[in-house]
N, C-alpha and C positions, 0 to 999 in steps of 0.2 A: 908489690907486683908493677911490672910495665905493662903499658899498654902502646900497640903501635897500630897504625893505619896508613896504607897506602895503596892508590889506584894505579893499574896498569891499564894501557890501551892498546889494542890490537887491531888494525886495518888489515884485513885478508884480501888478496887480489881476485879470489874466487869465492863462488857463493858457498861452498863448503870446504873446511879444510881442517886439518889437526896441527897444532903448534904445541912442540915441547916446550913447557914453561917453568920446568925445575930450576933452571939457573937464575931465572927473573925471582921467583919465590925464595931461593937460598939467599939471594944477593938483599932481598926484604928483611930476611932474618939477620943477617950479618949487620945491616943498617940498624935493626933496631937493637942490638947487643942483648936480646934475649938468649939466654944459653940452656934453659930449661922451661918448656911450657908448651903451648900449641900454637898453631897456625891454622887459620881459616881461609881459603881460597875458593871465591864464589863469583862465578859470571853474575854480571848485573843486568843482563838483558836475557829475555824470555826464548831467544831464537840461539843462544850459545850454551855451552856446558864447559864444564869443569870435572875432570876425572883422572883417576890413575890408573895407568896400565904400563905395557912394556912398548918402548921406541923401537918399534918393527915395521917397517913399511908395508909388509904383505898383510899385516894384522890390520892396518890403518884401511889399506884397501876392502880387508875383508868387513870391516865396519861398514865402510860406504855402502859396500853392496846388501848388506844385512839392513842396514837402515832403510835403503831405498826399496827393499822389498816390503818392508814393514809400514812406512810411509813413503810412497812415492810422490816425488816432486810435481809430476804432470800425470793426467790433465787436471790443468788447476781447478777447473769446475766441479771436482771431486769433494772438494771440502766447502761448507758452508761458511767457515771463516774467510776464505778469499772474498776479495771484492775489491776495497782500498787497496789491499797488499796481497801479493800471490805467495804466502809464506806458512801456510796452515802446516806443511810437511816440516818445516823447520821446529815450529812449536812442538810437534809430535817427538821429533828426532830428540830434542832436548830434555823432553820426560823421560824418555828411555834412557839417556847417557847421563843425566843427573846436572844438580846445580851446583854442588859444591865438594871439595873434600876438606876434611879436618885430619891434620897430621901432627904427631908427636914431634916435638924440638928436644934433643939431647946432646948436651956438650956442644951447643950451637950449630947443630946440622940437623936436616932432616932424619928422622929415625925411619927409615924405610929398609925393605928386602931388597935383594940384588938386583931385581931388574924394574921395580918401583919408579915411574916418573910421573910427572904430573902435567896432563896436557889441557889446552884450551880448545874446544871444539867448536865449531862455528858452521851453522847451518843456513845462516841468511847473510852473505858477508858483503863486502865490498863497501862499508862504511865503519867509522871508528867505533869500538864498543869498549867498554869497561869492566876490568876483573879487578874485585876488591880482594885486598891482603890484609887480613887483621890478625895481629899476633899478641898473644898475651903470655906472661911469665915472668921469670926472674933472671 
């Protein structure tokens, strides 16, 4: 059984954003040489997420509106966590959107449905953050 590990780094220009990272993950699979196995993709920061969904701009706007209703960024003083940093809302948004994705690899490709894509969700951006890609298989 093979094992492969790589870190991807993302720096967003805005506080919140969604980035389709499916191609980067597939490139890691290609680099690993694994044809049958599993890939784990996880955000290594507690104010970012990795999730699977459709790559549709309207849906991404819906995520933003929905998350902002559930955990609004402001006023900052509404959160006990805020003090040194003003990112309590980002921690909560990450809890909702999730930490990681585990996906099947079949014949060297992500084994996804027709609309599934992997996204990096950023909720407290403007600085470099890591995403771990861990692949095991044959």
